[in-house]
N, C-alpha and C positions, 0 to 999 in steps of 0.2 A: 168759307162756304158752309151753309147749314146743311147737314146731311139729310135732314127731313124735309127740305124744300122740294117743290115740284116744278118741272120744266114743261111747258107746253110746246109740242112740236107739230106744226101744221103740215098735212099731206093731203093734196087733192080736196081741199075744202074741209076735210075731216080733221079731227084732232085726236091725238093719242098722248097719253101721259107716260113719260118714262122717268124712273127715279134718278135723281142726281147721283153722280159718282161720289161714294163716300171717301173722305180723306182718311188715310191711316192715322193712327194715334200720333206718330212722330211728325206728321205734316200739320195736323190741325191743332196740336197742343194737348187737348184733353187734360188729364190730371197732371201732365208734365208741362203745362203751359208756363212759359217764362223760364224754363230750365232747359237750355239747349243741350246740356250734358246728360239729361235723363236717359237711363238705359231702358230699352224696350225688351221685355222678357217674352219669350215664345217665338214661334216661327213668323216670318214676314210673309204676308199674304199678297199675292199679285192682284193688282187691280187694272189689268189691261195694259200695263206698261212695265218695262224693265226697270228695276231699281237696284242700284249697287248697294250691297250691304257693307257700308263703311263703318269702322269702329268709331264710336262717339269720342269726343275729346274728354280726357279725364283730368284736365288741369285743375278744375275746381274740386274734384274728388281728392286729388293728390294733396291740395292745400288743406282740405278739411281733415283728411287723415293725419297730415302732419300736425295740425293744430290739436287734434284729439290725442295724438301720441305725446305731444308736449304737456298737455293737461294731465294725462295719466302719469307721466314721469314726475310732474310737479306734486301730484297727490301722493305718489310713493315716497317722495322726499319728505313731504310734510308728515306722513305717517311715521317715517323713521325718526324725525325730530320729536314728535309728540310721544312716541313710544319710549325714546331715550329719556325724555323729560319726565314721563310718568314713573319710570324706574328710579330716577334720581329722587323724585318727590317721595316715593315709597321708602327709599333708604333714609331720607331725612326724617320722615315721620316716625319710623321705627326708632331712630336714634333719640329724637326728642321725647317720645313716649317712654323710652327706657330711662332717660335722665329724669323725667317727671316721676316715674315710679320709684327710682332710687332716692329721690329727695322728698317723697311723700306728698306730692301735690297732683298726682295723676287724676284724682277725682275732680279737681277744679277745672281741668281742661277737657274732661269728658263728661258733660252733664248727662244725667239719666234720660231726660226727654228734651226734644227740640234742639235747635241749633242757634237759637237767638242769642244775641250778645248780652252777656251779664255785666253787672257793674264792674266786676273785677277786670273785664276785658278792656276797660277804658281807663286810661291814666293821664294825668296832667303832663303836658309837654314841658320842655325845659324853659321855654319863654313864657312865663306866667303873665307878663304884662300885656300880651296881645290876645288874651281871652280865647285860647285855642285848646282843644283836646285831641288826643291821637288815639284812634282805635287800633290796638295792637294786632288784632286779627286781620284787618283789611288794610292797615297802614293809611287809612283815610283821615286827613286832617279836617275836622268839622268845627266850624265856628258856632258857638252857642247861639249867636244871632249875628246878623249883619250890621247891627247898630254900632258895634265897637269899631268896625272898619269905617263906617260912615262918619262917626265922631272923629276918628283919626284923620280922615280926609278933610273934613271941614276945619278942624283945628290947624291943619298944615296948609290949607288953601288949595287942595287939589281935587275937591269935590266939584263935579261939573253937572249942570242940568242939561239933559238932552236937547232942549230947545236952543242952547247956545251954539250947537254944532251944525254946520251946514255940510251935508254929505255930498260928495261929487261921484267920481267913477269908482267902481270896484277894481282893485289892482291885484288882488290875490285871493285864492280860496283854499281853505284848509279843511280838515276832516270835522272840526268842531267850530270853526269860525271863518269869517270873511274879513278881508282887509280893505278898507275904503280910504281914498284920498279925500280929505275934508278941510274945512276952514273953521278955526275957533278963535274968536276975538282978533280976527285979521291975520292969524298965523296959519301957515300951511301945516297940517297935521296928518298923521296916520291914525285911523280908528279901527281897532280890532273889535269887531262885533261878534260876541259869542252867540252862536245859534241857540234859539230858544229850545230846540230839540235836545241840545246837550244836557240841559237841566232835567228834562223829563226822561232822558234815556238812562240816567242813573237810577238806582233802586229807590231813592227818595229825592225829592226836590232839594232838601237840605244838603244832601251830599254834593249835588251839582253847585249849589251856592258856595259850599265850603271850598271846592276846587277853585272856583272863580275868585273868591275872596283871598285865597292863599296866593294865587298868581299876582293879584293886585298888590298885596302887602309886600311880597318879595320884591317886586319891581319898585315899589315906593321907597324902599330902603336904600336903593343903589345910588351911589354918588361917585362914579368913576368915569373918566373920559372915554373909556372903551366899552362901556356898558350902556345899553339903550336907556334913555332918560324918560321917566314917566312925567307927563305934563298934567294928567288928571284922569278921572274915571267917572263914568255914569254908573252908579251903584243901585240899579233898580232891576234886578233880574226877575223873570227870565226875558222880558222884552227889551230892556235897555241895559244890558251888561256890556258896556263899552270901555275899552282901555285906550286912552289917548296918549300918543307919543309923538316925537319928532317924525316928520315924513322923510324917510331915507329911500330914494328911488332905486338904488342898486344893491343887490346882494353879492356876497363874495363869490357865489357860484357863477353869476353872470360876468363879473370882472375877470375871474380866472379862466373860464372856458369860452367866453365870448358868445354865449347863447342868447341872441337878442331877437330871434324870430321863432314863430311857432313850428316851422318845419324842422329847424335844428333841435328844438326842445324835444320833439317827438321821435327824432331819428335814433335808431338803436345805437349807432356808433357816435352820436352826438358830435357832428362835424363842427370844427372851430370856425367862427365867422369873423374873428379878429386875431391879430398876432398875440402870442403868449407874452404876458408882461415880463420884464427883466427879473432875473432871479433875486437880485437885491430887494426889489419891491415886494416880491412874494415872501421873502424871509422877514421883512419888516411887518407884514400883515400877520405872519405866524407869531412874531414877538408880541404884537399888540393883543392877539387872542390870548396868549399865555399870561400877559399882565392882567387882563380882565378876569381870567379864571383864577389867578393867584389871589386877586382881591375877593372874589366870591367865596373861595375856599377858606380864606383867612378871617372871615367875619366871626364875631363873638356876640353872645354866648353860643349861637348856633350858626354853623356854616351853611352855605347854599350850594347844593349840587344841581347842575343843570339837567343832566340825564337825556338831553336830545341835542347835543352839540354837533352841528354839521354846517356845510357852507351855505345852505339855503336859510339857515337861522342866524347867520352872521351878516351884518349889513355894513355899508360904507357911507360915511357922512359926506357932506359937501367938500370937506378937506381931504377926502379919500382915506380917512382913518377908520379903523375897525370899530364896530359897535355890536357886541354880543346881544342877541335879542331872543324873543319867544321863550318865556318862562312858564309856559303852560304845563310842562312836565317837571318843572323844578320843585324841590322840596327842601325843608330845613333838616339839618342832620347834626346831632350833638356829637361831642368828642367821644371817640371810641364806640360810636353807635353804627349799626349796620341797617341798611334798608333791605326790604324783602320783596318789593313789587317787581316781578319779572317782566321781561319784554317791554321795557319802557324806553322808547326811542325809535331809531331806524336801524334795521338789520345791518346795513353796510357799515355803519359807524358804531354798532352796539358791542359792548365788551362781552367777552365769553361768559363771565360770571352772571351777567344780566340775562343773557340768552338761556343759560342753564337754570335760571330761577334760584340762584344761590344768593346768600347774603352778600351785599356789596356796599362800598363806601364811595368817597369822592374820587377814588382812582378809576372809576368807570369813565369819568370825564377825561382823564389822562389818556386812556385808550382811544377814545374818540378823537382827541387832539392828535395822537400819533397817526391815525389814518388821514386826518386833514393835512398834517404837516407833509406827509409823503405825497399827497395830492397836490399841494402847493409846489413842492420841489420838482415833481415829474411833469406836472401840467396835465395829468391823465386822471380820468375817473377811476375810483377803486374797482379792481377786478374787471376792467374793461377788456382785458386779454382773455377772459373766459366767457362762456355763454351760460354760466350758472344762474339758476333762479335764486331769489333772495333767501328762500328756505334752505337751499343747498349750501349757499354761502354761510348762512348761520350755523348749520350743522358742522361744517368743516372748521369754521372759526372757533366754535366752542370746543372742538377736539384738538385745537392747536395745530392743525395741518394746513391752514390756508391763511395767507396774508397778501396784500397787494404787492405788485412787483416793485422792488426797491430801485431808486435812481442809480444810474451808472456814472462813473467818473466824477463823483461828487466828494466833498469833504468827508473823510471817514468819521470824524467826530459828529457830523450831522447825521450820517447813516446810522451810527450807533445810538444816537438820541432817538431816532425813529424806532429802532428795534426795541430799545428799553421801554419806550412809551406804550407800545402795543404788546408787551410781553404777556404771555398767558397767565402768569402769576401776578396778581395785582400788587402784591407787596414789593415786587421788583421794579415797579414803575416809579419813576421819579416824581417828586412833588412839583407843582408849577413854579415854586420859588427857584428850584434847581433848573428847570427848563428855561426860565427867564434869563438866568445868569448864563447858561450855556449858549442860548441863541444870541445873546448880546455879544459874547466873545466871538462867536462864529462870524457875525455880521461885521464886527470891528476888524477881524482878521482879513475878511474879504475886501474891505475898503482899503486896507494897507497894501494889499497885493495888486491893486488895480493900477 
């Protein structure tokens, strides 16, 4: 009812005008329109009828307060993580500056003006044949031009023109790319389309092209039954930066946890929608992952470290065999060389030294595998027994005070392998060659006891 409307009341042929009764704020809505839980501040005015002063429902306020409290707690945890990280960075900086001073090259790393990269900051990579340089300050692999990769692709028959590919439905979305199901020369393929924004979000377009070219070249080198096979690539960034591979419809994550509908994917507890696969099959998957990683780490003259090993980046082919995929975070690493890029990967599977921005090597992949192996054996998501945020998990993992719950009543050799793989000290983690042998022995022993 409009409080400013007029009502005509006829009496004895005459007319009188009386104002319409005004609705109080909590009846007509006012600035609280659409918010049934809105609190009315001040005294309640009588308008000719009795109104019971009932307390408004606070359910929405309670939920909002709970959300804000969680956000505040999350920010506190992040503050703690970043504060600890800053302290470590300062310690490393002091140490490196002291070493530089003692060896007489302090002036080379502390230029008098500006912070631009000097010629000395850029040195040739171990693999000279692939025309790449490595920026030691940013650890960015930069291709002098994309022509060398294009020539490599054309010479080996995996250069693809975008017009040859027919894109169908989008099947997955990532932070920097989308995955499409497509057809190429009559073959069903997966097309990883790197978003054009990725190239412009880097400091320079050339850096984005360098990252893309590195992923393509790493994948082009792989020849292993448990590593995703490159079929070709469209090398025309930023609009046609496409990586074409076999189409593998199922990830290890779906196979293990049975998450095949949106409701289950979004559920906090991630309810299972299908039975847990037999332990023997799960251990075989772990063995195949280990073989793939042993192959990657054993490459010469430079090994490949994945840096983002997790169930959603591991796929199953039509024969239900493992294919390690997604080399967007992978990089080449020479013997006795350490990487310095921190926070590469996913917190839940990230090694402590990576979280702490410390130098790391291929053993960061072994840590990730340890978390995956435990997940395969237990059938449970890591840290599902807690309600910790990713930042809190990262903080406690880096301090060595948190790991996922170990399986019960399982082979002690298997449990010990998990413990060794996720040891806080990277030097104590076994190589994948050792893991492969150990898992093979465990699987054979289980088959004998059946």
